[in-house]
Structure formats: structure tokens, C-alpha cells
N, C-alpha and C positions, 0 to 999 in steps of 0.2 A: 342471495336472497333478494326477492323483489317485493314491492308493495304496490297493489293496485286497488282501485275502487270497483266494487261490484254493485250493480243495481238489482234489488230483489223486488219482485212484483207478485202480488196476490190479488187478483181481481183489479179493482181500481186503486188499491193501496200500493204504494211503492216507497222504498227507502234505499239508501246507499250504505254499504259497509266497506271498511278498509280492511284488506286481507294481506297478510305477509306470508309468503310461502317460497318454495324452491323454484316454482315456475308458474306461469299464467294458468296452465292446465290444472295444476295442483290447487291454486287459489280458487278456481271455479269449482273444483271438486269439493273443497272444504265448505264453500258458501252453500252449495247444493245440499251437502250433508246436514248442515245446521239449520237449513231452511227448506226442509223436505216439502214437496208439493207446491213449491213456489218457483217462478221463473227467475233465473239468475243470468246476468250477462255482464260482460266487461264494459266499463264506462270509458268511452273514447272522447277526446284524445287522452292518452295516458300521460300523466305528469312526468316529464323527463327528469326533473330535478329530484323528485321523490321516489323514482322507480327502483333504483338499486339501494338497498339498505344493508347494514351490517347484521350478521347473524349473532344475536346476543347469546345464544346457547352454545355456539361453537360447533354445531353439528357438522357443517361442511368441512371444517378444518381437519377432522379426524378421518375422513373418508379415504380409504386406500392406504393408510399408514399402518405399519406393523410395529408393535412395541418391541424395543430392543431388550 
């Protein structure tokens, strides 16, 4: 899991949101879905210390495993 900042713009108004997702592409997709009609872009530079985060829900740990 990663966490990045996304800048959301609508006309002259703009704000930043922090998004946690499986990838940068997924984070942008989520930001666009929740802010339809607004421009969304990744804020650079990306914070290297806060980029990788633990998956609190454990979704990635179960991928590809078969219960015995």
C-alpha cells in the first residue's frame, strides 16, 4: 500500500487530499471518482518517508493463497 497527496482543482478553488491505495494509478482513480468533474493530479515531490504504508485491512496478504 502507498499513500500520496492528490491536488484537486475546480476553477480557482483547490485543495489536497491524502489517498491510500494499492498503486498511484488507483489513488488517482479514487480521487477522480470522489471528486467528479474536478481536475486531480499527484503532488510532487512524493514524501519518501510516508509513501509506503501498512495495509490495515490485510487485503494484500491474502492474495494468491489457498486455504488448506
